C-alpha positions in Angstrom: -3.1 2.2 2.8 0.1 0.7 3.7 0.4 0.4 7.2 3.7 -0.8 9.5 3.1 -3.0 13.2 6.5 -3.1 14.3 6.7 -5.2 16.7 4.7 -8.7 16.4 4.3 -9.8 20.1 0.9 -10.3 22.1 -0.7 -7.3 21.2 0.6 -6.1 17.9 -0.2 -9.1 16.5 -4.0 -8.3 17.6 -3.4 -5.0 15.6 -2.0 -6.3 12.7 -5.0 -9.1 12.6 -7.7 -6.3 12.8 -5.7 -4.0 10.0 -5.3 -6.8 7.5 -9.4 -7.8 8.1 -10.2 -4.1 7.9 -10.3 -3.3 4.7 -9.2 0.3 4.6 -5.3 -1.3 4.3 -4.3 -2.9 1.3 -0.8 -4.1 2.7 0.2 -4.6 6.2 3.7 -5.0 6.5 4.8 -7.3 9.7 8.0 -5.9 11.4 10.1 -7.5 14.2 13.8 -8.2 14.5 12.3 -12.1 15.5 11.1 -13.7 12.2 9.9 -16.1 13.7 7.0 -14.6 15.8 6.3 -12.7 13.1 5.4 -15.1 10.3 3.5 -16.8 13.2 1.1 -13.9 13.4 1.5 -13.6 9.0 0.1 -17.3 9.3 -2.2 -16.6 11.7 -3.8 -13.8 10.4 -3.6 -15.6 6.9 -4.4 -12.7 4.0 -2.3 -11.2 1.1 -2.5 -8.1 2.6 0.0 -9.0 4.9 4.1 -9.4 4.2 6.8 -9.8 6.8 9.9 -7.8 7.2 12.7 -8.3 9.7 13.9 -5.1 11.6 15.2 -4.1 15.0 13.7 -1.2 16.6 17.2 -0.1 17.9 18.9 0.3 14.2 17.3 3.6 12.8 18.7 3.1 9.3 17.2 -0.3 9.1 13.7 1.2 10.0 14.1 4.2 7.7 14.5 1.8 5.3 11.8 -0.1 5.8 9.0 2.6 6.1 9.5 3.5 2.9 6.3 3.6 1.4 4.4 3.4 4.4 1.9 5.8 5.5 1.3 5.0 8.8 4.2 3.3 11.5 2.1 1.5 14.5 4.7 1.2 17.0 4.0 -1.7 19.3 7.4 -2.2 20.6 8.9 -1.8 24.3 8.4 2.6 25.1 12.4 3.0 25.5 12.4 2.8 21.6 9.6 5.6 21.1 11.6 8.6 20.7 14.0 6.9 18.1 10.8 5.4 16.0 9.2 8.6 16.3 12.5 10.8 14.9 12.9 8.4 11.5 9.0 8.7 10.9 9.9 12.3 11.2 12.5 12.1 9.1 10.4 9.9 6.7 7.7 11.9 7.0 5.2 8.6 8.1 2.4 9.3 10.3 3.2 7.4 13.7 0.7 5.8 16.7 1.7 3.8 19.7 0.5 2.5 22.6 2.3 3.9 25.9 5.1 5.9 25.9 8.6 5.6 28.2 7.9 6.6 32.0 11.1 5.4 33.0 12.8 8.7 31.8 11.4 10.4 35.1 14.0 10.2 38.2 12.0 11.9 40.4 11.9 10.6 43.8 9.0 9.8 46.0 7.5 13.3 47.6 9.1 15.4 45.0 7.3 17.6 42.2 7.4 16.6 38.9 9.1 19.5 36.9 8.3 17.7 33.7 6.9 14.8 33.3 8.0 12.0 30.4 5.3 12.9 27.9 6.8 16.1 27.7 9.4 14.4 25.4 7.1 12.8 23.1 4.8 15.7 23.0 7.8 18.3 22.1 7.4 16.9 18.2 3.9 17.9 18.0 5.1 21.3 16.1 7.9 19.3 14.0 4.4 16.7 13.3 2.5 19.5 12.2 4.7 21.6 9.8 5.6 17.4 8.4 1.6 17.3 7.4 1.9 13.9 9.9 -0.3 12.6 12.7 1.3 11.4 16.2 -0.7 9.8 17.9 0.5 8.3 21.5 -0.9 6.4 24.1 -4.3 4.5 22.2 -4.2 0.9 23.3 -6.1 0.5 26.4 -4.9 2.1 28.9 -3.4 4.7 27.9 -6.0 5.3 25.2 -9.4 3.7 25.3 -9.6 5.3 29.3 -8.9 8.6 28.5 -11.1 8.4 25.8 -13.4 7.0 28.5 -12.5 11.1 30.8 -12.6 12.9 27.7 -16.6 11.4 27.4 -17.1 11.8 30.7 -15.7 15.8 30.9 -17.8 16.8 27.5 -21.1 16.5 30.1 -19.4 18.9 32.8 -19.1 22.3 33.5 -15.5 21.3 35.6 -13.9 18.2 36.3 -12.7 18.0 40.0 -11.0 14.3 39.8 -10.3 11.3 37.3 -9.2 8.1 38.5 -8.3 5.2 36.2 -9.1 1.9 37.6 -7.0 -1.5 35.8 -9.0 -5.0 37.6 -7.6 -8.3 36.1 -8.6 -11.1 38.1 -6.7 -13.6 35.4 -5.1 -16.9 35.9 -2.8 -19.0 33.9 -2.4 -22.3 34.3 0.9 -23.9 35.4 2.2 -20.5 36.0 2.4 -18.7 39.6 4.1 -15.7 37.8 3.0 -14.9 34.0 1.9 -11.4 33.0 -0.3 -11.0 30.0 1.4 -8.1 28.8 5.2 -7.2 28.7 7.5 -8.2 32.0 9.7 -5.9 31.0 7.3 -3.2 31.4 5.4 -4.5 34.1 8.4 -4.7 36.1 9.5 -1.2 34.7 6.2 0.6 35.5 5.4 -0.7 39.3 8.8 -0.4 40.5 9.4 3.1 39.9 8.0 5.6 42.2 3.7 6.5 41.3 2.8 9.7 39.6 -0.1 11.4 40.8 -1.7 15.0 40.0 -2.9 17.3 43.0 -3.0 20.6 43.8 -1.7 21.5 40.8 1.4 19.4 40.9 3.0 16.0 39.4 3.6 14.8 42.4 5.7 10.9 42.8 4.2 8.6 45.5 6.5 5.3 46.9 6.0 1.6 44.8 2.9 0.5 46.1 1.4 2.6 48.0 -2.5 4.0 48.2 -3.4 -0.1 48.3 -7.1 -0.1 48.5 -10.0 -2.4 47.4 -11.2 -1.8 44.8 -14.7 -3.2 43.7 -14.7 -3.9 40.0 -17.8 -4.5 37.7 -18.5 -8.4 37.8 -16.6 -10.9 36.9 -14.0 -9.2 38.5 -15.0 -8.3 41.3 -13.2 -6.7 44.5 -9.5 -6.6 44.2 -6.7 -4.9 45.8 -5.1 -1.4 44.0 -2.4 0.4 44.3 -0.6 4.1 43.0 1.0 2.9 40.0 3.6 5.0 37.6 1.3 4.9 34.3 0.6 7.3 31.1 -2.8 8.8 31.5 -2.4 11.1 34.9 0.9 12.8 32.9 -1.6 14.4 30.3 -5.3 13.9 31.8 -4.9 17.4 33.8 -3.3 19.0 31.3 -5.4 18.6 27.9 -8.6 18.0 29.7 -8.4 20.6 32.7 -6.5 23.0 30.6 -6.5 22.2 26.9 -9.6 21.7 27.1 -10.8 24.5 30.0 -12.8 22.2 32.3 -9.9 22.3 35.1 -8.7 19.1 37.2 -8.0 18.7 41.0 -7.0 15.3 41.7 -5.5 12.6 39.1 -4.4 9.1 39.8 -3.7 5.0 38.2 -4.0 2.3 40.1 -3.9 -1.2 39.0 -5.2 -4.3 40.5 -2.0 -6.5 41.8 -1.9 -9.9 43.6 -0.3 -11.0 47.0 1.6 -12.9 44.4 2.9 -10.5 41.4 3.5 -8.0 44.4 5.8 -10.8 46.7 7.7 -11.5 43.0 8.3 -7.9 42.2 9.7 -6.4 45.4 11.7 -9.5 45.3 13.2 -8.6 41.8 13.4 -5.0 43.1 15.7 -5.5 46.2 17.8 -8.1 44.3 18.2 -5.8 41.4 17.4 -8.1 38.9 14.4 -4.9 37.6 17.2 -3.2 36.6 18.4 -2.4 33.0 22.1 -1.9 33.5 24.0 -4.7 32.0 26.2 -6.8 34.1 29.2 -9.3 33.6 27.9 -12.8 34.0 31.7 -14.8 33.1 32.2 -12.8 31.0 28.9 -12.1 29.0 27.3 -8.5 29.4 23.5 -8.7 30.2 20.6 -7.0 31.5 19.2 -8.7 34.7 15.6 -7.2 33.3 15.9 -8.7 30.2 17.0 -12.2 31.8 14.1 -12.3 33.8 12.0 -11.3 31.3 13.9 -14.4 29.0 13.1 -17.1 31.4 9.2 -15.7 31.7 6.9 -17.1 29.3 6.1 -15.2 26.3 2.7 -13.2 26.7 1.6 -14.4 23.2 1.9 -18.1 24.0 -0.5 -18.0 26.8 -3.7 -17.1 25.6 -4.7 -20.9 25.2 -4.5 -20.7 29.2 -5.3 -18.1 30.3 -8.9 -17.3 32.5 -10.1 -15.0 34.2 -11.8 -11.8 33.2 -10.4 -7.7 32.8 -12.4 -4.6 33.2 -10.4 -1.1 32.6 -12.4 2.5 32.7 -12.6 5.6 34.1 -14.1 7.9 37.1 -14.6 11.2 36.5 -16.2 13.7 38.8 -17.3 17.1 38.4 -20.3 19.8 38.3 -22.4 20.2 35.6 -24.9 23.8 36.4 -24.2 23.6 39.9 -24.9 20.3 40.7 -22.0 17.4 41.7 -21.9 14.1 39.2 -19.6 11.4 38.2 -19.5 8.4 35.1 -17.9 5.4 35.6 -16.8 3.9 32.3 -15.3 0.7 31.8 -14.8 -2.1 29.1 -14.7 -5.7 29.9 -13.6 -8.6 28.8 -13.6 -12.6 29.6 -9.9 -14.0 28.9 -11.4 -17.9 27.8 -14.5 -16.2 25.7 -12.0 -13.8 24.2 -9.6 -16.8 23.3 -12.0 -19.0 22.0 -13.8 -16.6 19.7 -10.5 -14.6 18.3 -7.1 -16.5 19.5 -5.8 -13.7 21.8 -5.9 -13.5 25.6 -8.7 -10.4 26.4 -5.6 -8.3 27.7 -3.9 -8.1 24.8 -7.4 -8.0 22.8 -8.2 -5.3 24.8 -4.6 -3.1 24.2 -4.6 -4.3 20.2 -8.1 -3.3 19.2 -8.2 0.0 20.2 -5.1 0.7 18.6 -6.3 -1.5 15.1 -9.2 1.3 15.6 -7.2 4.4 16.1 -5.3 3.4 12.5 -8.4 2.5 10.4 -10.1 5.9 11.5 -7.1 7.5 10.2 -7.4 5.8 7.5 -10.7 7.0 7.2 -9.6 10.5 7.3 -11.5 10.7 11.2 -8.7 11.5 12.3 -7.6 14.7 10.7 -5.1 16.3 13.5 -1.6 16.7 13.1 0.9 17.2 15.1 1.6 14.9 18.1 -1.5 14.4 21.1 -2.7 12.0 23.6 -5.6 10.1 23.2 -8.1 12.9 25.0 -7.5 15.3 22.5 -9.5 12.4 20.0 -12.9 12.0 19.2 -14.1 9.6 21.5 -17.6 8.6 20.0 -16.2 7.3 16.3 -14.2 4.8 19.0 -16.9 4.0 20.8 -19.2 2.7 18.2 -16.3 0.6 16.7 -15.7 -1.4 19.6 -18.8 -3.5 19.7 -17.8 -4.7 15.7 -14.5 -6.4 17.0 -16.6 -7.6 20.5 -15.3 -5.2 22.9 -18.0 -2.7 25.0 -18.4 0.8 26.2 -20.4 0.2 29.6 -20.7 2.8 32.0 -22.5 3.7 35.4 -23.8 7.5 36.6 -22.6 7.7 40.3 
């Protein structure tokens, strides 16, 4: 089979390397608008299965030409291009996968009920993909991705689900930098400054940015960290698919991420100064996006792995009822940045997202992902994913609550 990894940044590079060495794909195309970055990934992988092509994800015609003969496109670019890429894949009858979707399309203000979550913009392709006989796997990284699968694992053991809480913790630091995100700075800034989505009282609602602060005890060696409500993908699909499609119910769902004081301060300042905006402004005769400028002056996450220290733990707490008794499970995965770089050459942040994405593509090639249409991670069988994690140095740990 032939796969295209579109975008060879910190995460896309991980996915490409796993696929190239999986034995399931005889060709892995590294597609990026930045040829130097793609060739850097090609050199690291060092496999005859890998080829490089220059593709601008914003150029529909160029992408359509590049994906001819490809079995699946693995979209690792920023989510604002997802809809256009999905359209191109649909027209070419090429299967598709991504790690996140564009949550910035929602303009609901804090306190309001969301009439339609952004996920709907991508799940609407379900019927068309089914008719075309192709697969569209959305949100299959770590969170979203493994976090959704962990919720599904727990829900399968329950008669009824009451709440699903996704918790993302990372105590990582990068030597020589005060503010250096280990994944897309653009995505981080966008997610954190947007009003956060929660599902409660039968509806999707918005909370203010940085709301719901609490201390959460992550598994060692991450430890206790302050967490905040943040807009994310999981709470847009889990209540519907776990609750209604699978018939388990769901009263409440949220996502909270650990943010250090300095991160909160910096991102708040960016927001107040208008530097998080994507609307282009005139700077001495040149039209530029303020957020693009911020991203450009920050270090490339793909170049930070050798200086990252600390660990991450991403997991899901699912509570409900089984045989009339209250039950709960905390299921998570954890990785150490230094150990991950030493063994694989990547930060734990990039590796923990890129590996599950690659596993989805491997299972697709093996015929173990049989579904056609477009669907979120919780609609897949978690067992094959979990069984494959140790092969790539990842784990799945669980604690009964």
